C-alpha positions, 0 to 999 in steps of 0.5 A: 500500500502506498504511504502518504505524508498523511499516514505518518501521523504528521500535524496538519500545520506541517502537512499544509507546508508540505503541500505548498512545497509540492512534495507528492509522497514521502521517501523511504527514509521518511516513511521508516523514521518519522513514526519512530522519532515521534514515538520518542526513540533514539535512532541511527539512520543510515541514509545517503544524501538525496534520500530526504533525511532532512525532512525525516528528522525535521518534520518530527522536531517541528511537531514535537517542540513547544516554543520557548525562549531557550533552544529545544533542539540542536542539529550539528552539521559538517559544513556551513552549506549544509547547516544553512540548507537544513535551516532553510528547509526546516523553515519552509516545513515550519512555515505554519509553526511558530518556531524560531530556527537559527543557523550558526557557522564560521565564516559569518559574523558572530554578533548577529547570531548572539543577538538572535540567541538573546531574542530567543531561539527554538532550534539551533542548526550549526557546525561543531566549531561555531557551536562550541564557540557559542558555548564558550562565550555563554551565548548558547544554553543547552539546558533545555535541549530535548532533541539532538541531531547529528547529521552526516555523522561520518562526514563530521568524523572524516573532517576531524570533528569527533572530539568536538562532537563528544564535547557537545554531547557531554554538555547536553541534559541527561534526558534527551532524544538523539537522532544520528544520520550517517551514510556509512557506519564506521566503528567510531559511530558505533562507539558514539551510539553506545556511549551517548544513545539510549537503545537506539533503533537502527534504520537503513535505507538499502542501496537499491533505493539510493538512486531515486527511481524518478531520475533518468540516468544516461552517459555521453561518451566524450573526451575532454576537448568536447565537453563544453560543446556537449554541455552547451548542446544539452543545456540549449536543448533542455533549458532546465534548472541544472547543477553541473558537477566538476572535480576541481575548483579550477574546472568549476571556474573554467566552466563558469567563465566559458558559459558566461562568455556564451551568455548562459545564466550561470554561477559557480560554488566551491570552497574558495568563495566567501560565505557571503558570496556562497549565500548569494550564489545559492539565493540566485539559483533558488530564485531562478535568477541563474538556472545553471549552478557549477559546483564541486562535491564539497561545496554542494554536499547536502544541497537540497534545492527545489526544482533541479531538473537535471544534473550533469556530471562534467567529470565522472566521480571516482567513487559510486557513492559520490555519483549517488550523492550528485544525482540525488540533487534531482528527481526529488519529492516524487518529481522526475529528474535527469542525470547525464554523465560525461565519460571518456574512453579511459573512464569506462571502468568508472561507469561500470563501477557505478552500474555495479553499485546501483545495479542499473544499466546506464544507457548511452545518450547522443548529444544534440548536434543542432538545436533551435538556438545553437550557439555559433561560438561552440563547435565540436572539435577533433579529439584525437586523445579520445580516438586513440587506442591504448598505444596512442595511435589513431587512423586517418583516411586519404583519398588515394588507393590502388585504383590510382596505383598508390603504393605504401612507399609513396604514402610514406614519401608524402608523410616523411618528406612533405608532411615532415612526420617522423617515421617513428610516428607512423604505424600500419598503412592499409591500401584500399581500392579508392582510399587508404588508411594510415595509422599515426600517433595522435600527437601528429595526426592533426598536422598530418591531416592539414599537410595532406589536405594541401597536397596534390597527388597524381594530378588531383588534390589529396583529401585526408580526414579521421577514419571511422571504422 
């Protein structure tokens, strides 16, 4: 039987907010955890980013907390982006509930946070370092905390926050409910649960539902030199709200610069941006002022932005788990999404690892070569790196064959003496009826094609081009 938000025992005020957000049905982690949290149990929720875990703990907290002048819930997050994200989603879910929610994190002025604390806050969402800073200053009072959430606990451990987490947990009142969410369950998390949690119930979202069924997945076989061309064609054909993931800050900045020069409404987010710039970029993307966001994995971890129709993996990630995190940005709340991944010939093993991890066969996608509004500044180019075999050799075809009496020695003469190609760069030569195929190293292939196309051979202009078998 299909579960609905109404069947989970959720307050009408929160249901009204959910309806206004156009969420159609609860995710598996929400179905599994919300009733258990409302019953008052500690839980360990194993769930990846993209499975709807913020609402899984946020909805029960908003329902159970009574407004006070002191915080009733503390939510720890590994990054400032996630802290802001969690805070904003809870504010949307709590639109018709009179609770005050504050996010606290480094990189932003502490005085406004202190002033907000003094005026009264019900839920504090923050990074470990800034939460401890407030504790030391005496501006955050944990005496009335009834609910403690550790969001992306494994990520906090990876970032070296284990001692900070233990310190915060040691300052909480004895009687409180702890909700721990983590994508993986290393031994340190088990140790935390044994020391600080009361008979926690473990709830796991299995791998077979990590990739949301509403996300259509595809891959594009393409080399580095044509990625921008392919990205532009895809964006022109679809024009949706899109997040483009790249591996490094340098590549993110390069993509942003190129797309801006072509007139696309685009912005970038990565770790080198100031907090104010990050917040402005995300605000513009949410509002639709820009509809293309270029991001690194670190900067985009935990992002939950409504209306993201497409994710493009400009660089395929090294790990299948990261792939799942990325494509979880679309196909959310019962809506359809699309994930397109660029894969070069030497990265096919990474695609195969993703397919094995997700138990999904990902089909090939053909890049639209023309659209109604094709950008004339962007062209597909010859990519001999992508065409080369494992020895770096590519094939070119010339318009001369045995019908004109062409010999192997004559072709070698053209290449070595006239095109000035080293004999070491020349491989097998196959003479056909009207054309011949020459094997060349990729580093000289373009020079050879240009030179051969300018030559006359046996009384006619010679033609040369890449050979496609």
